[in-house]
PDB file of the backbone (N, CA, C, O) and the ligand in Angstrom, with CONECT records:
HET     ZN  A 101       1
ATOM      1  N   UNK A   1       0.859  -1.192   0.000  1.00  0.00           N
ATOM      2  CA  UNK A   1       0.000   0.000   0.000  1.00  0.00           C
ATOM      3  C   UNK A   1       0.891   1.236   0.000  1.00  0.00           C
ATOM      4  O   UNK A   1       1.758   1.392   0.861  1.00  0.00           O
ATOM      5  N   UNK A   2       0.674   2.087  -0.948  1.00  0.00           N
ATOM      6  CA  UNK A   2       1.518   3.278  -1.006  1.00  0.00           C
ATOM      7  C   UNK A   2       0.922   4.394  -0.147  1.00  0.00           C
ATOM      8  O   UNK A   2      -0.294   4.548  -0.039  1.00  0.00           O
ATOM      9  N   UNK A   3       1.806   5.145   0.443  1.00  0.00           N
ATOM     10  CA  UNK A   3       1.394   6.220   1.342  1.00  0.00           C
ATOM     11  C   UNK A   3       1.027   7.466   0.561  1.00  0.00           C
ATOM     12  O   UNK A   3       1.654   7.797  -0.445  1.00  0.00           O
ATOM     13  N   UNK A   4       0.011   8.143   1.037  1.00  0.00           N
ATOM     14  CA  UNK A   4      -0.331   9.435   0.476  1.00  0.00           C
ATOM     15  C   UNK A   4      -0.775  10.354   1.614  1.00  0.00           C
ATOM     16  O   UNK A   4      -1.745  10.047   2.308  1.00  0.00           O
ATOM     17  N   UNK A   5      -0.075  11.484   1.815  1.00  0.00           N
ATOM     18  CA  UNK A   5      -0.475  12.399   2.880  1.00  0.00           C
ATOM     19  C   UNK A   5      -1.805  13.074   2.548  1.00  0.00           C
ATOM     20  O   UNK A   5      -2.062  13.433   1.399  1.00  0.00           O
ATOM     21  N   UNK A   6      -2.638  13.240   3.562  1.00  0.00           N
ATOM     22  CA  UNK A   6      -3.932  13.883   3.369  1.00  0.00           C
ATOM     23  C   UNK A   6      -4.077  14.989   4.415  1.00  0.00           C
ATOM     24  O   UNK A   6      -4.335  14.720   5.588  1.00  0.00           O
ATOM     25  N   UNK A   7      -3.910  16.228   3.973  1.00  0.00           N
ATOM     26  CA  UNK A   7      -3.917  17.363   4.895  1.00  0.00           C
ATOM     27  C   UNK A   7      -5.324  17.629   5.416  1.00  0.00           C
ATOM     28  O   UNK A   7      -6.276  17.735   4.643  1.00  0.00           O
ATOM     29  N   UNK A   8      -5.444  17.737   6.758  1.00  0.00           N
ATOM     30  CA  UNK A   8      -6.753  18.039   7.348  1.00  0.00           C
ATOM     31  C   UNK A   8      -6.767  19.392   8.058  1.00  0.00           C
ATOM     32  O   UNK A   8      -7.838  19.923   8.353  1.00  0.00           O
ATOM     33  N   UNK A   9      -5.594  19.951   8.333  1.00  0.00           N
ATOM     34  CA  UNK A   9      -5.560  21.269   8.957  1.00  0.00           C
ATOM     35  C   UNK A   9      -4.181  21.900   8.788  1.00  0.00           C
ATOM     36  O   UNK A   9      -3.166  21.203   8.785  1.00  0.00           O
ATOM     37  N   UNK A  10      -4.156  23.213   8.651  1.00  0.00           N
ATOM     38  CA  UNK A  10      -2.891  23.952   8.546  1.00  0.00           C
ATOM     39  C   UNK A  10      -2.995  25.209   9.393  1.00  0.00           C
ATOM     40  O   UNK A  10      -3.966  25.960   9.297  1.00  0.00           O
ATOM     41  N   UNK A  11      -1.978  25.430  10.227  1.00  0.00           N
ATOM     42  CA  UNK A  11      -1.939  26.679  10.992  1.00  0.00           C
ATOM     43  C   UNK A  11      -0.607  27.368  10.754  1.00  0.00           C
ATOM     44  O   UNK A  11       0.424  26.723  10.561  1.00  0.00           O
ATOM     45  N   UNK A  12      -0.654  28.676  10.774  1.00  0.00           N
ATOM     46  CA  UNK A  12       0.574  29.453  10.609  1.00  0.00           C
ATOM     47  C   UNK A  12       1.283  29.507  11.956  1.00  0.00           C
ATOM     48  O   UNK A  12       0.685  29.898  12.959  1.00  0.00           O
ATOM     49  N   UNK A  13       2.562  29.112  11.985  1.00  0.00           N
ATOM     50  CA  UNK A  13       3.323  29.113  13.230  1.00  0.00           C
ATOM     51  C   UNK A  13       4.125  30.406  13.374  1.00  0.00           C
ATOM     52  O   UNK A  13       4.259  30.937  14.477  1.00  0.00           O
ATOM     53  N   UNK A  14       4.651  30.906  12.270  1.00  0.00           N
ATOM     54  CA  UNK A  14       5.395  32.159  12.312  1.00  0.00           C
ATOM     55  C   UNK A  14       5.532  32.693  10.901  1.00  0.00           C
ATOM     56  O   UNK A  14       5.345  31.967   9.924  1.00  0.00           O
ATOM     57  N   UNK A  15       5.861  33.973  10.807  1.00  0.00           N
ATOM     58  CA  UNK A  15       6.061  34.541   9.476  1.00  0.00           C
ATOM     59  C   UNK A  15       6.918  35.784   9.551  1.00  0.00           C
ATOM     60  O   UNK A  15       6.952  36.484  10.563  1.00  0.00           O
ATOM     61  N   UNK A  16       7.601  36.039   8.465  1.00  0.00           N
ATOM     62  CA  UNK A  16       8.327  37.287   8.264  1.00  0.00           C
ATOM     63  C   UNK A  16       7.777  37.850   6.964  1.00  0.00           C
ATOM     64  O   UNK A  16       8.261  37.541   5.876  1.00  0.00           O
ATOM     65  N   UNK A  17       6.746  38.690   7.107  1.00  0.00           N
ATOM     66  CA  UNK A  17       6.013  39.162   5.927  1.00  0.00           C
ATOM     67  C   UNK A  17       6.893  39.929   4.956  1.00  0.00           C
ATOM     68  O   UNK A  17       6.717  39.839   3.741  1.00  0.00           O
ATOM     69  N   UNK A  18       7.846  40.688   5.500  1.00  0.00           N
ATOM     70  CA  UNK A  18       8.711  41.486   4.633  1.00  0.00           C
ATOM     71  C   UNK A  18       9.516  40.600   3.681  1.00  0.00           C
ATOM     72  O   UNK A  18       9.637  40.893   2.492  1.00  0.00           O
ATOM     73  N   UNK A  19      10.055  39.525   4.222  1.00  0.00           N
ATOM     74  CA  UNK A  19      10.865  38.625   3.395  1.00  0.00           C
ATOM     75  C   UNK A  19      10.046  37.492   2.762  1.00  0.00           C
ATOM     76  O   UNK A  19      10.573  36.708   1.973  1.00  0.00           O
ATOM     77  N   UNK A  20       8.765  37.412   3.109  1.00  0.00           N
ATOM     78  CA  UNK A  20       7.904  36.380   2.529  1.00  0.00           C
ATOM     79  C   UNK A  20       8.193  34.994   3.046  1.00  0.00           C
ATOM     80  O   UNK A  20       7.987  34.011   2.335  1.00  0.00           O
ATOM     81  N   UNK A  21       8.675  34.895   4.291  1.00  0.00           N
ATOM     82  CA  UNK A  21       9.002  33.586   4.870  1.00  0.00           C
ATOM     83  C   UNK A  21       7.907  33.153   5.839  1.00  0.00           C
ATOM     84  O   UNK A  21       7.486  33.923   6.703  1.00  0.00           O
ATOM     85  N   UNK A  22       7.459  31.932   5.688  1.00  0.00           N
ATOM     86  CA  UNK A  22       6.354  31.425   6.502  1.00  0.00           C
ATOM     87  C   UNK A  22       6.670  30.046   7.054  1.00  0.00           C
ATOM     88  O   UNK A  22       7.338  29.235   6.411  1.00  0.00           O
ATOM     89  N   UNK A  23       6.175  29.799   8.262  1.00  0.00           N
ATOM     90  CA  UNK A  23       6.290  28.488   8.889  1.00  0.00           C
ATOM     91  C   UNK A  23       4.874  28.018   9.211  1.00  0.00           C
ATOM     92  O   UNK A  23       4.110  28.723   9.871  1.00  0.00           O
ATOM     93  N   UNK A  24       4.538  26.830   8.744  1.00  0.00           N
ATOM     94  CA  UNK A  24       3.204  26.273   8.989  1.00  0.00           C
ATOM     95  C   UNK A  24       3.314  24.931   9.697  1.00  0.00           C
ATOM     96  O   UNK A  24       4.292  24.201   9.533  1.00  0.00           O
ATOM     97  N   UNK A  25       2.285  24.619  10.492  1.00  0.00           N
ATOM     98  CA  UNK A  25       2.148  23.276  11.053  1.00  0.00           C
ATOM     99  C   UNK A  25       1.002  22.598  10.313  1.00  0.00           C
ATOM    100  O   UNK A  25      -0.120  23.102  10.276  1.00  0.00           O
ATOM    101  N   UNK A  26       1.305  21.460   9.733  1.00  0.00           N
ATOM    102  CA  UNK A  26       0.328  20.704   8.952  1.00  0.00           C
ATOM    103  C   UNK A  26      -0.113  19.477   9.739  1.00  0.00           C
ATOM    104  O   UNK A  26       0.714  18.727  10.256  1.00  0.00           O
ATOM    105  N   UNK A  27      -1.419  19.284   9.824  1.00  0.00           N
ATOM    106  CA  UNK A  27      -1.946  18.058  10.427  1.00  0.00           C
ATOM    107  C   UNK A  27      -2.480  17.168   9.311  1.00  0.00           C
ATOM    108  O   UNK A  27      -3.152  17.629   8.389  1.00  0.00           O
ATOM    109  N   UNK A  28      -2.163  15.884   9.419  1.00  0.00           N
ATOM    110  CA  UNK A  28      -2.627  14.916   8.424  1.00  0.00           C
ATOM    111  C   UNK A  28      -3.720  14.023   9.009  1.00  0.00           C
ATOM    112  O   UNK A  28      -3.859  13.896  10.225  1.00  0.00           O
ATOM    113  N   UNK A  29      -4.488  13.412   8.113  1.00  0.00           N
ATOM    114  CA  UNK A  29      -5.609  12.568   8.519  1.00  0.00           C
ATOM    115  C   UNK A  29      -5.167  11.418   9.419  1.00  0.00           C
ATOM    116  O   UNK A  29      -5.938  10.972  10.269  1.00  0.00           O
ATOM    117  N   UNK A  30      -3.943  10.934   9.247  1.00  0.00           N
ATOM    118  CA  UNK A  30      -3.465   9.797  10.059  1.00  0.00           C
ATOM    119  C   UNK A  30      -2.861  10.229  11.393  1.00  0.00           C
ATOM    120  O   UNK A  30      -2.318   9.398  12.121  1.00  0.00           O
ATOM    121  N   UNK A  31      -2.949  11.514  11.723  1.00  0.00           N
ATOM    122  CA  UNK A  31      -2.456  11.993  13.010  1.00  0.00           C
ATOM    123  C   UNK A  31      -1.040  12.543  12.970  1.00  0.00           C
ATOM    124  O   UNK A  31      -0.565  13.117  13.949  1.00  0.00           O
ATOM    125  N   UNK A  32      -0.368  12.370  11.843  1.00  0.00           N
ATOM    126  CA  UNK A  32       0.984  12.892  11.681  1.00  0.00           C
ATOM    127  C   UNK A  32       0.940  14.417  11.610  1.00  0.00           C
ATOM    128  O   UNK A  32       0.032  14.994  11.012  1.00  0.00           O
ATOM    129  N   UNK A  33       1.937  15.064  12.228  1.00  0.00           N
ATOM    130  CA  UNK A  33       2.052  16.516  12.109  1.00  0.00           C
ATOM    131  C   UNK A  33       3.416  16.863  11.548  1.00  0.00           C
ATOM    132  O   UNK A  33       4.423  16.249  11.904  1.00  0.00           O
ATOM    133  N   UNK A  34       3.441  17.843  10.677  1.00  0.00           N
ATOM    134  CA  UNK A  34       4.686  18.263  10.051  1.00  0.00           C
ATOM    135  C   UNK A  34       4.861  19.766  10.161  1.00  0.00           C
ATOM    136  O   UNK A  34       3.892  20.525  10.168  1.00  0.00           O
ATOM    137  N   UNK A  35       6.109  20.176  10.246  1.00  0.00           N
ATOM    138  CA  UNK A  35       6.461  21.593  10.215  1.00  0.00           C
ATOM    139  C   UNK A  35       7.037  21.869   8.828  1.00  0.00           C
ATOM    140  O   UNK A  35       7.953  21.177   8.384  1.00  0.00           O
ATOM    141  N   UNK A  36       6.505  22.868   8.153  1.00  0.00           N
ATOM    142  CA  UNK A  36       7.022  23.203   6.827  1.00  0.00           C
ATOM    143  C   UNK A  36       7.380  24.685   6.760  1.00  0.00           C
ATOM    144  O   UNK A  36       6.773  25.527   7.423  1.00  0.00           O
ATOM    145  N   UNK A  37       8.376  24.970   5.945  1.00  0.00           N
ATOM    146  CA  UNK A  37       8.781  26.345   5.727  1.00  0.00           C
ATOM    147  C   UNK A  37       8.537  26.696   4.275  1.00  0.00           C
ATOM    148  O   UNK A  37       8.785  25.897   3.372  1.00  0.00           O
ATOM    149  N   UNK A  38       8.049  27.899   4.067  1.00  0.00           N
ATOM    150  CA  UNK A  38       7.729  28.384   2.726  1.00  0.00           C
ATOM    151  C   UNK A  38       8.369  29.732   2.482  1.00  0.00           C
ATOM    152  O   UNK A  38       8.533  30.541   3.396  1.00  0.00           O
ATOM    153  N   UNK A  39       8.728  29.957   1.228  1.00  0.00           N
ATOM    154  CA  UNK A  39       9.100  31.290   0.763  1.00  0.00           C
ATOM    155  C   UNK A  39       8.087  31.657  -0.300  1.00  0.00           C
ATOM    156  O   UNK A  39       7.914  30.916  -1.268  1.00  0.00           O
ATOM    157  N   UNK A  40       7.411  32.791  -0.140  1.00  0.00           N
ATOM    158  CA  UNK A  40       6.318  33.121  -1.061  1.00  0.00           C
ATOM    159  C   UNK A  40       6.782  33.893  -2.298  1.00  0.00           C
ATOM    160  O   UNK A  40       5.998  34.118  -3.220  1.00  0.00           O
ATOM    161  N   UNK A  41       8.033  34.290  -2.320  1.00  0.00           N
ATOM    162  CA  UNK A  41       8.534  35.053  -3.471  1.00  0.00           C
ATOM    163  C   UNK A  41       9.496  34.221  -4.295  1.00  0.00           C
ATOM    164  O   UNK A  41      10.348  33.567  -3.693  1.00  0.00           O
ATOM    165  N   UNK A  42       9.436  34.185  -5.630  1.00  0.00           N
ATOM    166  CA  UNK A  42       8.424  34.901  -6.429  1.00  0.00           C
ATOM    167  C   UNK A  42       7.066  34.208  -6.413  1.00  0.00           C
ATOM    168  O   UNK A  42       6.057  34.817  -6.770  1.00  0.00           O
ATOM    169  N   UNK A  43       7.031  32.936  -6.002  1.00  0.00           N
ATOM    170  CA  UNK A  43       5.750  32.260  -5.811  1.00  0.00           C
ATOM    171  C   UNK A  43       5.920  31.283  -4.666  1.00  0.00           C
ATOM    172  O   UNK A  43       7.043  30.915  -4.322  1.00  0.00           O
ATOM    173  N   UNK A  44       4.803  30.857  -4.067  1.00  0.00           N
ATOM    174  CA  UNK A  44       4.847  29.951  -2.918  1.00  0.00           C
ATOM    175  C   UNK A  44       5.667  28.703  -3.230  1.00  0.00           C
ATOM    176  O   UNK A  44       5.372  27.966  -4.171  1.00  0.00           O
ATOM    177  N   UNK A  45       6.704  28.483  -2.418  1.00  0.00           N
ATOM    178  CA  UNK A  45       7.588  27.338  -2.631  1.00  0.00           C
ATOM    179  C   UNK A  45       7.975  26.761  -1.270  1.00  0.00           C
ATOM    180  O   UNK A  45       8.456  27.483  -0.397  1.00  0.00           O
ATOM    181  N   UNK A  46       7.763  25.461  -1.096  1.00  0.00           N
ATOM    182  CA  UNK A  46       8.160  24.810   0.142  1.00  0.00           C
ATOM    183  C   UNK A  46       9.679  24.668   0.157  1.00  0.00           C
ATOM    184  O   UNK A  46      10.267  24.152  -0.793  1.00  0.00           O
ATOM    185  N   UNK A  47      10.314  25.128   1.239  1.00  0.00           N
ATOM    186  CA  UNK A  47      11.776  25.068   1.303  1.00  0.00           C
ATOM    187  C   UNK A  47      12.253  23.991   2.270  1.00  0.00           C
ATOM    188  O   UNK A  47      13.401  23.551   2.197  1.00  0.00           O
ATOM    189  N   UNK A  48      11.365  23.563   3.185  1.00  0.00           N
ATOM    190  CA  UNK A  48      11.776  22.510   4.118  1.00  0.00           C
ATOM    191  C   UNK A  48      10.544  21.846   4.716  1.00  0.00           C
ATOM    192  O   UNK A  48       9.530  22.502   4.954  1.00  0.00           O
ATOM    193  N   UNK A  49      10.637  20.550   4.955  1.00  0.00           N
ATOM    194  CA  UNK A  49       9.555  19.846   5.660  1.00  0.00           C
ATOM    195  C   UNK A  49      10.170  18.893   6.663  1.00  0.00           C
ATOM    196  O   UNK A  49      11.133  18.191   6.352  1.00  0.00           O
ATOM    197  N   UNK A  50       9.616  18.865   7.867  1.00  0.00           N
ATOM    198  CA  UNK A  50      10.075  17.894   8.857  1.00  0.00           C
ATOM    199  C   UNK A  50       8.871  17.422   9.660  1.00  0.00           C
ATOM    200  O   UNK A  50       7.945  18.186   9.928  1.00  0.00           O
ATOM    201  N   UNK A  51       8.903  16.160  10.034  1.00  0.00           N
ATOM    202  CA  UNK A  51       7.814  15.582  10.812  1.00  0.00           C
ATOM    203  C   UNK A  51       8.002  15.938  12.278  1.00  0.00           C
ATOM    204  O   UNK A  51       9.104  15.814  12.811  1.00  0.00           O
ATOM    205  N   UNK A  52       6.925  16.384  12.940  1.00  0.00           N
ATOM    206  CA  UNK A  52       7.005  16.591  14.381  1.00  0.00           C
ATOM    207  C   UNK A  52       7.039  15.218  15.038  1.00  0.00           C
ATOM    208  O   UNK A  52       6.384  14.282  14.580  1.00  0.00           O
ATOM    209  N   UNK A  53       7.812  15.110  16.119  1.00  0.00           N
ATOM    210  CA  UNK A  53       8.070  13.785  16.689  1.00  0.00           C
ATOM    211  C   UNK A  53       7.028  13.372  17.728  1.00  0.00           C
ATOM    212  O   UNK A  53       7.349  12.734  18.731  1.00  0.00           O
ATOM    213  N   UNK A  54       5.790  13.744  17.468  1.00  0.00           N
ATOM    214  CA  UNK A  54       4.704  13.414  18.410  1.00  0.00           C
ATOM    215  C   UNK A  54       4.192  11.998  18.200  1.00  0.00           C
ATOM    216  O   UNK A  54       3.774  11.328  19.144  1.00  0.00           O
ATOM    217  N   UNK A  55       4.232  11.556  16.955  1.00  0.00           N
ATOM    218  CA  UNK A  55       3.768  10.205  16.628  1.00  0.00           C
ATOM    219  C   UNK A  55       4.811   9.568  15.718  1.00  0.00           C
ATOM    220  O   UNK A  55       5.544  10.277  15.028  1.00  0.00           O
ATOM    221  N   UNK A  56       4.888   8.220  15.709  1.00  0.00           N
ATOM    222  CA  UNK A  56       5.853   7.557  14.815  1.00  0.00           C
ATOM    223  C   UNK A  56       5.567   7.899  13.360  1.00  0.00           C
ATOM    224  O   UNK A  56       4.439   8.226  12.992  1.00  0.00           O
ATOM    225  N   UNK A  57       6.588   7.816  12.559  1.00  0.00           N
ATOM    226  CA  UNK A  57       6.442   8.069  11.131  1.00  0.00           C
ATOM    227  C   UNK A  57       5.477   7.042  10.522  1.00  0.00           C
ATOM    228  O   UNK A  57       5.630   5.844  10.758  1.00  0.00           O
ATOM    229  N   UNK A  58       4.485   7.495   9.742  1.00  0.00           N
ATOM    230  CA  UNK A  58       3.527   6.556   9.154  1.00  0.00           C
ATOM    231  C   UNK A  58       4.150   5.683   8.058  1.00  0.00           C
ATOM    232  O   UNK A  58       3.538   4.709   7.620  1.00  0.00           O
ATOM    233  N   UNK A  59       5.344   6.022   7.621  1.00  0.00           N
ATOM    234  CA  UNK A  59       5.979   5.270   6.532  1.00  0.00           C
ATOM    235  C   UNK A  59       7.003   4.275   7.079  1.00  0.00           C
ATOM    236  O   UNK A  59       6.896   3.076   6.822  1.00  0.00           O
ATOM    237  N   UNK A  60       7.991   4.761   7.830  1.00  0.00           N
ATOM    238  CA  UNK A  60       9.049   3.866   8.320  1.00  0.00           C
ATOM    239  C   UNK A  60       8.832   3.445   9.772  1.00  0.00           C
ATOM    240  O   UNK A  60       9.540   2.576  10.280  1.00  0.00           O
ATOM    241  N   UNK A  61       7.843   4.068  10.449  1.00  0.00           N
ATOM    242  CA  UNK A  61       7.486   3.718  11.830  1.00  0.00           C
ATOM    243  C   UNK A  61       8.517   4.137  12.862  1.00  0.00           C
ATOM    244  O   UNK A  61       8.393   3.780  14.033  1.00  0.00           O
ATOM    245  N   UNK A  62       9.531   4.886  12.456  1.00  0.00           N
ATOM    246  CA  UNK A  62      10.501   5.372  13.440  1.00  0.00           C
ATOM    247  C   UNK A  62       9.845   6.450  14.298  1.00  0.00           C
ATOM    248  O   UNK A  62       8.982   7.191  13.827  1.00  0.00           O
ATOM    249  N   UNK A  63      10.258   6.531  15.546  1.00  0.00           N
ATOM    250  CA  UNK A  63       9.721   7.616  16.365  1.00  0.00           C
ATOM    251  C   UNK A  63      10.786   8.683  16.590  1.00  0.00           C
ATOM    252  O   UNK A  63      10.653   9.525  17.478  1.00  0.00           O
ATOM    253  N   UNK A  64      11.834   8.642  15.787  1.00  0.00           N
ATOM    254  CA  UNK A  64      12.795   9.731  15.791  1.00  0.00           C
ATOM    255  C   UNK A  64      12.911  10.275  14.372  1.00  0.00           C
ATOM    256  O   UNK A  64      12.187   9.857  13.469  1.00  0.00           O
ATOM    257  N   UNK A  65      13.814  11.193  14.197  1.00  0.00           N
ATOM    258  CA  UNK A  65      13.855  11.940  12.942  1.00  0.00           C
ATOM    259  C   UNK A  65      14.126  11.040  11.734  1.00  0.00           C
ATOM    260  O   UNK A  65      14.962  10.138  11.791  1.00  0.00           O
ATOM    261  N   UNK A  66      13.409  11.299  10.648  1.00  0.00           N
ATOM    262  CA  UNK A  66      13.628  10.576   9.398  1.00  0.00           C
ATOM    263  C   UNK A  66      13.300  11.529   8.251  1.00  0.00           C
ATOM    264  O   UNK A  66      12.765  12.617   8.466  1.00  0.00           O
ATOM    265  N   UNK A  67      13.620  11.115   7.059  1.00  0.00           N
ATOM    266  CA  UNK A  67      13.439  12.017   5.923  1.00  0.00           C
ATOM    267  C   UNK A  67      12.320  11.551   4.989  1.00  0.00           C
ATOM    268  O   UNK A  67      12.220  12.020   3.855  1.00  0.00           O
ATOM    269  N   UNK A  68      11.489  10.639   5.460  1.00  0.00           N
ATOM    270  CA  UNK A  68      10.448  10.062   4.596  1.00  0.00           C
ATOM    271  C   UNK A  68       9.558  11.118   3.950  1.00  0.00           C
ATOM    272  O   UNK A  68       9.215  11.009   2.773  1.00  0.00           O
ATOM    273  N   UNK A  69       9.183  12.140   4.720  1.00  0.00           N
ATOM    274  CA  UNK A  69       8.224  13.122   4.206  1.00  0.00           C
ATOM    275  C   UNK A  69       8.778  13.933   3.031  1.00  0.00           C
ATOM    276  O   UNK A  69       8.018  14.479   2.230  1.00  0.00           O
ATOM    277  N   UNK A  70      10.092  14.005   2.939  1.00  0.00           N
ATOM    278  CA  UNK A  70      10.705  14.769   1.846  1.00  0.00           C
ATOM    279  C   UNK A  70      10.190  14.304   0.485  1.00  0.00           C
ATOM    280  O   UNK A  70       9.987  15.105  -0.428  1.00  0.00           O
ATOM    281  N   UNK A  71       9.980  12.969   0.368  1.00  0.00           N
ATOM    282  CA  UNK A  71       9.563  12.401  -0.913  1.00  0.00           C
ATOM    283  C   UNK A  71       8.156  12.850  -1.308  1.00  0.00           C
ATOM    284  O   UNK A  71       7.767  12.743  -2.471  1.00  0.00           O
ATOM    285  N   UNK A  72       7.401  13.353  -0.333  1.00  0.00           N
ATOM    286  CA  UNK A  72       6.012  13.727  -0.602  1.00  0.00           C
ATOM    287  C   UNK A  72       5.828  15.234  -0.756  1.00  0.00           C
ATOM    288  O   UNK A  72       4.703  15.735  -0.781  1.00  0.00           O
ATOM    289  N   UNK A  73       6.948  15.949  -0.860  1.00  0.00           N
ATOM    290  CA  UNK A  73       6.868  17.401  -1.024  1.00  0.00           C
ATOM    291  C   UNK A  73       5.895  17.815  -2.130  1.00  0.00           C
ATOM    292  O   UNK A  73       5.110  18.741  -1.925  1.00  0.00           O
ATOM    293  N   UNK A  74       5.920  17.153  -3.309  1.00  0.00           N
ATOM    294  CA  UNK A  74       4.963  17.558  -4.364  1.00  0.00           C
ATOM    295  C   UNK A  74       3.501  17.364  -3.938  1.00  0.00           C
ATOM    296  O   UNK A  74       2.650  18.184  -4.281  1.00  0.00           O
ATOM    297  N   UNK A  75       3.198  16.284  -3.192  1.00  0.00           N
ATOM    298  CA  UNK A  75       1.832  16.075  -2.705  1.00  0.00           C
ATOM    299  C   UNK A  75       1.424  17.190  -1.749  1.00  0.00           C
ATOM    300  O   UNK A  75       0.329  17.745  -1.840  1.00  0.00           O
ATOM    301  N   UNK A  76       2.342  17.505  -0.823  1.00  0.00           N
ATOM    302  CA  UNK A  76       2.049  18.568   0.139  1.00  0.00           C
ATOM    303  C   UNK A  76       1.847  19.902  -0.575  1.00  0.00           C
ATOM    304  O   UNK A  76       0.888  20.625  -0.301  1.00  0.00           O
ATOM    305  N   UNK A  77       2.753  20.218  -1.486  1.00  0.00           N
ATOM    306  CA  UNK A  77       2.655  21.498  -2.184  1.00  0.00           C
ATOM    307  C   UNK A  77       1.360  21.576  -2.987  1.00  0.00           C
ATOM    308  O   UNK A  77       0.708  22.620  -3.021  1.00  0.00           O
ATOM    309  N   UNK A  78       0.988  20.470  -3.632  1.00  0.00           N
ATOM    310  CA  UNK A  78      -0.237  20.447  -4.427  1.00  0.00           C
ATOM    311  C   UNK A  78      -1.468  20.732  -3.582  1.00  0.00           C
ATOM    312  O   UNK A  78      -2.342  21.507  -3.972  1.00  0.00           O
ATOM    313  N   UNK A  79      -1.523  20.087  -2.412  1.00  0.00           N
ATOM    314  CA  UNK A  79      -2.681  20.288  -1.532  1.00  0.00           C
ATOM    315  C   UNK A  79      -2.664  21.668  -0.883  1.00  0.00           C
ATOM    316  O   UNK A  79      -3.712  22.295  -0.723  1.00  0.00           O
ATOM    317  N   UNK A  80      -1.479  22.140  -0.512  1.00  0.00           N
ATOM    318  CA  UNK A  80      -1.364  23.447   0.149  1.00  0.00           C
ATOM    319  C   UNK A  80      -1.890  24.573  -0.735  1.00  0.00           C
ATOM    320  O   UNK A  80      -2.514  25.517  -0.252  1.00  0.00           O
ATOM    321  N   UNK A  81      -1.631  24.461  -2.025  1.00  0.00           N
ATOM    322  CA  UNK A  81      -2.106  25.482  -2.971  1.00  0.00           C
ATOM    323  C   UNK A  81      -3.497  25.125  -3.492  1.00  0.00           C
ATOM    324  O   UNK A  81      -4.413  25.947  -3.463  1.00  0.00           O
ATOM    325  N   UNK A  82      -3.644  23.876  -3.972  1.00  0.00           N
ATOM    326  CA  UNK A  82      -4.887  23.451  -4.613  1.00  0.00           C
ATOM    327  C   UNK A  82      -6.092  23.490  -3.688  1.00  0.00           C
ATOM    328  O   UNK A  82      -7.191  23.857  -4.104  1.00  0.00           O
ATOM    329  N   UNK A  83      -5.883  23.109  -2.428  1.00  0.00           N
ATOM    330  CA  UNK A  83      -6.994  23.108  -1.476  1.00  0.00           C
ATOM    331  C   UNK A  83      -7.020  24.394  -0.649  1.00  0.00           C
ATOM    332  O   UNK A  83      -7.747  24.497   0.338  1.00  0.00           O
ATOM    333  N   UNK A  84      -6.224  25.357  -1.065  1.00  0.00           N
ATOM    334  CA  UNK A  84      -6.207  26.701  -0.461  1.00  0.00           C
ATOM    335  C   UNK A  84      -5.851  26.712   1.033  1.00  0.00           C
ATOM    336  O   UNK A  84      -6.307  27.581   1.775  1.00  0.00           O
ATOM    337  N   UNK A  85      -5.040  25.751   1.465  1.00  0.00           N
ATOM    338  CA  UNK A  85      -4.650  25.725   2.888  1.00  0.00           C
ATOM    339  C   UNK A  85      -3.799  26.927   3.247  1.00  0.00           C
ATOM    340  O   UNK A  85      -3.962  27.491   4.328  1.00  0.00           O
ATOM    341  N   UNK A  86      -2.898  27.330   2.368  1.00  0.00           N
ATOM    342  CA  UNK A  86      -2.048  28.496   2.666  1.00  0.00           C
ATOM    343  C   UNK A  86      -2.923  29.738   2.781  1.00  0.00           C
ATOM    344  O   UNK A  86      -2.807  30.524   3.722  1.00  0.00           O
ATOM    345  N   UNK A  87      -3.803  29.889   1.794  1.00  0.00           N
ATOM    346  CA  UNK A  87      -4.707  31.048   1.770  1.00  0.00           C
ATOM    347  C   UNK A  87      -5.475  31.158   3.099  1.00  0.00           C
ATOM    348  O   UNK A  87      -5.574  32.236   3.685  1.00  0.00           O
ATOM    349  N   UNK A  88      -6.016  30.018   3.557  1.00  0.00           N
ATOM    350  CA  UNK A  88      -6.803  30.018   4.790  1.00  0.00           C
ATOM    351  C   UNK A  88      -5.913  30.290   5.999  1.00  0.00           C
ATOM    352  O   UNK A  88      -6.290  31.050   6.892  1.00  0.00           O
ATOM    353  N   UNK A  89      -4.731  29.670   6.029  1.00  0.00           N
ATOM    354  CA  UNK A  89      -3.849  29.799   7.203  1.00  0.00           C
ATOM    355  C   UNK A  89      -3.338  31.234   7.379  1.00  0.00           C
ATOM    356  O   UNK A  89      -3.217  31.719   8.504  1.00  0.00           O
ATOM    357  N   UNK A  90      -3.044  31.900   6.277  1.00  0.00           N
ATOM    358  CA  UNK A  90      -2.500  33.253   6.430  1.00  0.00           C
ATOM    359  C   UNK A  90      -3.600  34.286   6.623  1.00  0.00           C
ATOM    360  O   UNK A  90      -3.315  35.426   6.989  1.00  0.00           O
ATOM    361  N   UNK A  91      -4.851  33.909   6.383  1.00  0.00           N
ATOM    362  CA  UNK A  91      -5.968  34.836   6.599  1.00  0.00           C
ATOM    363  C   UNK A  91      -6.391  34.880   8.059  1.00  0.00           C
ATOM    364  O   UNK A  91      -7.103  35.793   8.478  1.00  0.00           O
ATOM    365  N   UNK A  92      -5.950  33.886   8.838  1.00  0.00           N
ATOM    366  CA  UNK A  92      -6.387  33.801  10.238  1.00  0.00           C
ATOM    367  C   UNK A  92      -5.734  34.858  11.098  1.00  0.00           C
ATOM    368  O   UNK A  92      -5.995  34.924  12.299  1.00  0.00           O
TER     369      UNK A  92
HETATM  370 ZN    ZN A 101      10.013   7.842   8.249  1.00  0.00          ZN2+
END
């Protein structure tokens, strides 16, 4: 069974509006939480993703740091823009 992240909530953790730098916390349907960094100039681009160590990784099952989520950056970026999660998170 192949893994696919499914975003259920996004909150803005911090931002530097002048430089267009944003930090978001993403919650997934399986309970996984990730911290992502974005640069909005010239267009929204994810620059880093890391899993918060609250729950084991849904892919490798490690409960410490791993890089599994990196492979899903395109899925995350697609949902963040396509489902308007960024738009909603920065409007709050
Ligand atoms: Zn992993």
